[in-house]
C-alpha positions in Angstrom: 34.4 -7.5 -23.8 32.1 -5.2 -25.7 28.3 -5.5 -25.9 26.8 -4.9 -29.3 23.6 -2.8 -29.2 21.2 -0.8 -31.4 19.3 2.2 -30.1 15.7 2.7 -31.1 13.0 5.1 -30.0 9.2 5.2 -30.1 8.1 8.8 -30.0 11.2 9.7 -28.0 10.7 6.9 -25.5 14.2 5.4 -26.2 15.7 2.0 -25.7 18.9 0.1 -26.0 18.2 -3.2 -27.9 20.4 -6.2 -27.4 20.5 -9.4 -29.5 20.2 -12.1 -26.8 18.9 -14.9 -29.0 21.7 -17.3 -28.0 20.8 -17.3 -24.3 17.7 -17.4 -22.1 19.4 -15.1 -19.6 19.9 -11.3 -20.2 23.5 -10.5 -21.2 23.7 -7.6 -18.7 22.6 -7.3 -15.1 20.1 -4.7 -13.9 23.0 -2.8 -12.3 24.8 -2.6 -15.7 21.5 -1.6 -17.4 21.4 1.5 -15.0 24.9 2.4 -16.2 24.0 2.0 -19.8 20.9 4.1 -19.5 22.7 7.0 -17.8 22.4 10.0 -20.2 25.7 11.5 -19.0 28.0 8.6 -18.4 26.4 5.9 -20.6 24.5 5.5 -23.9 21.4 7.1 -22.5 17.9 5.5 -22.6 14.7 4.8 -20.8 15.5 1.1 -20.7 17.4 -1.9 -22.0 15.5 -4.5 -24.0 16.6 -8.0 -24.8 15.4 -10.2 -27.6 15.7 -13.8 -26.2 14.8 -17.2 -27.8 11.1 -17.9 -27.9 9.0 -20.8 -26.5 7.4 -23.6 -28.6 4.4 -21.3 -28.9 6.2 -18.0 -29.6 8.8 -16.6 -31.9 10.8 -14.6 -29.3 10.9 -13.6 -25.7 11.2 -10.0 -24.5 12.8 -8.8 -21.3 13.3 -5.2 -20.3 15.2 -3.4 -17.5 14.1 0.2 -16.7 16.6 2.9 -16.3 16.4 2.4 -12.5 17.2 -1.3 -12.9 13.6 -2.5 -12.1 11.9 -5.0 -14.5 8.4 -4.1 -15.8 6.0 -6.7 -17.2 5.8 -5.0 -20.6 6.4 -1.8 -22.5 4.2 -0.7 -25.4 6.7 1.6 -27.1 9.4 -0.9 -26.4 7.7 -3.8 -28.1 7.3 -1.7 -31.3 11.0 -1.0 -31.2 11.6 -4.7 -30.5 9.6 -5.7 -33.6 11.7 -3.4 -35.8 14.9 -4.7 -34.2 13.9 -8.3 -34.9 13.2 -7.4 -38.5 16.6 -5.8 -38.7 18.2 -9.0 -37.3 16.2 -11.1 -39.7 17.0 -8.9 -42.6 13.4 -8.2 -43.5 11.1 -5.2 -43.8 8.1 -7.0 -45.0 4.9 -5.1 -44.3 2.4 -7.3 -42.5 5.0 -9.5 -40.9 3.9 -10.3 -37.3 5.8 -11.8 -34.4 4.4 -13.6 -31.3 6.4 -12.3 -28.4 6.5 -13.8 -25.0 6.5 -11.1 -22.2 5.9 -11.1 -18.5 2.5 -9.7 -19.3 1.7 -12.7 -21.6 2.0 -13.2 -25.4 1.9 -9.9 -27.4 1.7 -9.7 -31.2 3.3 -6.7 -33.0 2.9 -6.4 -36.8 5.1 -4.4 -39.1 3.4 -1.7 -41.2 4.6 0.8 -43.9 6.8 3.8 -43.0 8.3 2.4 -39.8 4.9 2.0 -38.2 4.1 -1.0 -36.0 0.6 -2.2 -34.9 0.5 -4.1 -31.7 -2.4 -6.3 -30.4 -2.0 -5.5 -26.7 -4.7 -7.9 -25.6 -7.7 -7.1 -23.4 -7.4 -4.6 -20.5 -7.6 -6.0 -17.0 -9.9 -3.9 -14.7 -10.3 -5.7 -11.4 -8.4 -4.2 -8.5 -6.5 -7.4 -7.8 -5.3 -7.5 -11.4 -3.8 -4.0 -11.4 -3.0 -4.4 -8.4 -4.4 -1.7 -6.1 -6.1 -1.6 -2.7 -8.4 1.3 -3.5 -11.4 -1.0 -3.7 -12.1 -4.6 -3.0 -10.2 -7.2 -5.1 -13.0 -7.9 -7.6 -14.2 -4.3 -8.1 -13.2 -1.9 -10.8 -11.6 1.4 -10.0 -13.5 4.0 -11.9 -13.5 7.6 -10.9 -12.3 6.7 -7.4 -11.0 9.5 -5.2 -7.3 9.3 -4.3 -5.5 11.7 -2.0 -2.0 12.6 -3.4 0.0 15.7 -2.6 -2.7 17.2 -0.4 -5.3 17.1 -3.2 -8.1 14.6 -4.0 -7.9 13.2 -7.6 -10.5 11.1 -9.3 -8.6 8.1 -10.7 -9.4 5.1 -13.0 -7.1 2.2 -12.9 -6.3 -0.2 -15.8 -3.7 -2.9 -16.3 -2.3 -3.5 -19.7 -0.1 -6.2 -18.3 1.4 -3.4 -16.1 -0.4 -1.0 -13.7 -1.8 2.4 -14.7 -3.5 5.1 -12.8 -5.3 7.6 -15.0 -6.7 10.9 -14.0 -8.4 13.5 -16.2 -7.4 17.2 -15.8 -8.3 20.5 -17.4 -4.7 21.3 -18.6 -1.9 18.7 -18.6 0.7 21.3 -19.2 0.0 22.8 -15.7 0.7 19.5 -13.9 4.0 19.6 -11.9 4.8 16.1 -13.1 8.3 15.9 -11.5 6.7 16.6 -8.1 3.4 14.8 -8.2 4.5 11.8 -10.3 6.7 10.1 -7.7 3.9 10.5 -5.1 1.5 8.6 -7.3 4.1 5.9 -8.2 4.9 5.1 -4.6 1.4 5.6 -3.1 0.5 2.9 -0.6 -2.6 2.0 -2.6 -0.3 0.5 -5.3 1.7 -2.4 -3.8 3.7 -2.9 -7.0 3.9 0.9 -7.7 2.2 2.4 -10.7 2.5 4.3 -13.9 0.4 7.5 -13.9 -1.2 9.3 -16.8 -2.6 12.9 -16.7 -5.1 13.4 -19.5 -6.7 16.4 -21.1 -9.7 15.7 -23.4 -9.3 17.9 -26.4 -12.3 16.1 -28.0 -13.7 12.6 -27.7 -11.4 11.2 -30.4 -8.3 13.2 -29.4 -6.6 13.0 -26.0 -3.5 14.8 -24.7 -1.4 12.9 -22.3 1.6 13.3 -20.0 3.1 10.4 -18.1 5.1 9.5 -15.1 6.5 6.0 -15.7 7.1 3.5 -12.9 10.9 3.0 -12.8 11.7 5.6 -15.5 10.1 8.9 -14.4 9.0 11.5 -17.0 9.2 10.1 -20.5 8.2 11.4 -23.9 5.7 8.6 -24.5 4.2 5.5 -23.0 2.4 3.0 -25.2 0.7 0.9 -22.6 -0.3 4.2 -20.9 -1.9 5.5 -24.1 -3.8 2.2 -24.3 -4.9 2.4 -20.7 -6.0 6.0 -21.2 -8.4 5.2 -24.0 -9.9 2.4 -21.9 -10.3 4.8 -19.0 -11.8 7.5 -21.2 -14.4 5.1 -22.5 -15.2 3.7 -19.0 -15.7 7.3 -17.7 -17.7 8.4 -20.9 -15.1 10.9 -21.9 -13.7 9.4 -25.1 -14.5 7.2 -28.1 -13.2 3.7 -28.7 -10.9 4.9 -31.4 -8.6 7.8 -30.4 -5.5 9.7 -31.3 -3.4 10.1 -28.1 -1.0 13.0 -28.3 2.2 12.6 -26.1 5.1 15.0 -25.8 7.0 12.8 -28.3 4.2 12.5 -30.9 0.9 10.7 -31.5 -0.3 7.1 -31.1 -3.5 5.7 -32.6 -5.4 3.5 -30.2 -8.5 1.4 -30.7 -10.4 -0.7 -28.1 -12.2 -3.2 -30.2 -15.8 -4.1 -29.4 -15.4 -7.3 -31.4 -12.7 -9.1 -29.4 -12.2 -6.7 -26.5 -8.5 -6.2 -27.4 -6.7 -2.9 -27.5 -4.7 -2.1 -30.6 -1.9 0.4 -30.8 -0.3 1.8 -33.9 2.8 4.1 -33.9 6.4 4.5 -35.1 9.6 2.8 -34.0 12.8 4.3 -35.4 16.4 3.1 -35.4 18.8 5.8 -34.1 22.3 4.2 -34.2 24.3 1.0 -33.4 27.5 0.6 -31.4 29.5 -1.4 -29.0 29.3 -0.7 -25.2 32.5 -1.1 -23.3 31.7 -1.6 -19.6 
C-alpha cells in the first residue's frame, strides 16, 4: 500500500510531510523513515514529519524522525514546513493564520505570512545545564564561553536549548571548519548525554551572523531553525550580537528576534512545497 506524501523545504533543509491526522501513531516506523530519506534509494530528505491530531489545547501534534531514524524534540525549519502543509491540507493560504502545535519540546505556534514566509514563536530559551542537557558545568549553571576539548583543540562553547540541545562556538571563518570531521565529534561528546546539535558562527556584524551546522541525527544540513535561534541567544549572552539578527545559512537567511518583552525567540523564514507523490515501500 502506498503512502501519500508532500515534500517541503525550509532553506534547503528538506522534509517528507505525511498527513497522519487520522491516527495518533506515525504511519511509518523509524526504520522506514531512514529508507524514505535515503537520497539514492528513497525520496531523499533530512527527516519525515507527521501531522497528527491535536490535544484539547492544541490544533495538531508534530512528530519527526530524522534521516538516521532518531526522533528529535522539535525542528525549527520543519515546523515552518508543517504549517504550510497544514494550510495545504485545510485549503487555506490566509496570512496571519496561526496554529498551536504540540511537540515533544512543548507547544509551538507558527503563523503564516505573505510570500510563503512563516513566523514561529519558539518560546523562551533554556539555559541551565540540566535543561540542555550537558555535564560541562553543574546542573543549575549556564554554559557560557566554557572550554570544551574536541578534536585535539579547545573550543569556547555556549549551550542553549530551544527544546533541543545546541552547542554554539564562534569562529573567525566558518568556511574553514572541517564540518564533516569535527561535527560528529561534537555530537557524540561525552559532555552531551543526549548528543547535541553544533553551530559554528562567524560574526559579520552584530546584526548579521553566518552559520554552519552539524545536526544531531542528520549531519550537515543547509539550515537549522532552532540552531539559528540558539545562535542569536548565544551571541547576546556573549556580547557578540544584537537581539534582532539575520542569520545566514548555506541555504539562505532567517530573521531571528529574542524579545525583551516576553523572553521568547521569534523566527521568520520561508517554507516551500517541492512536490507530492506516493511512496511504495
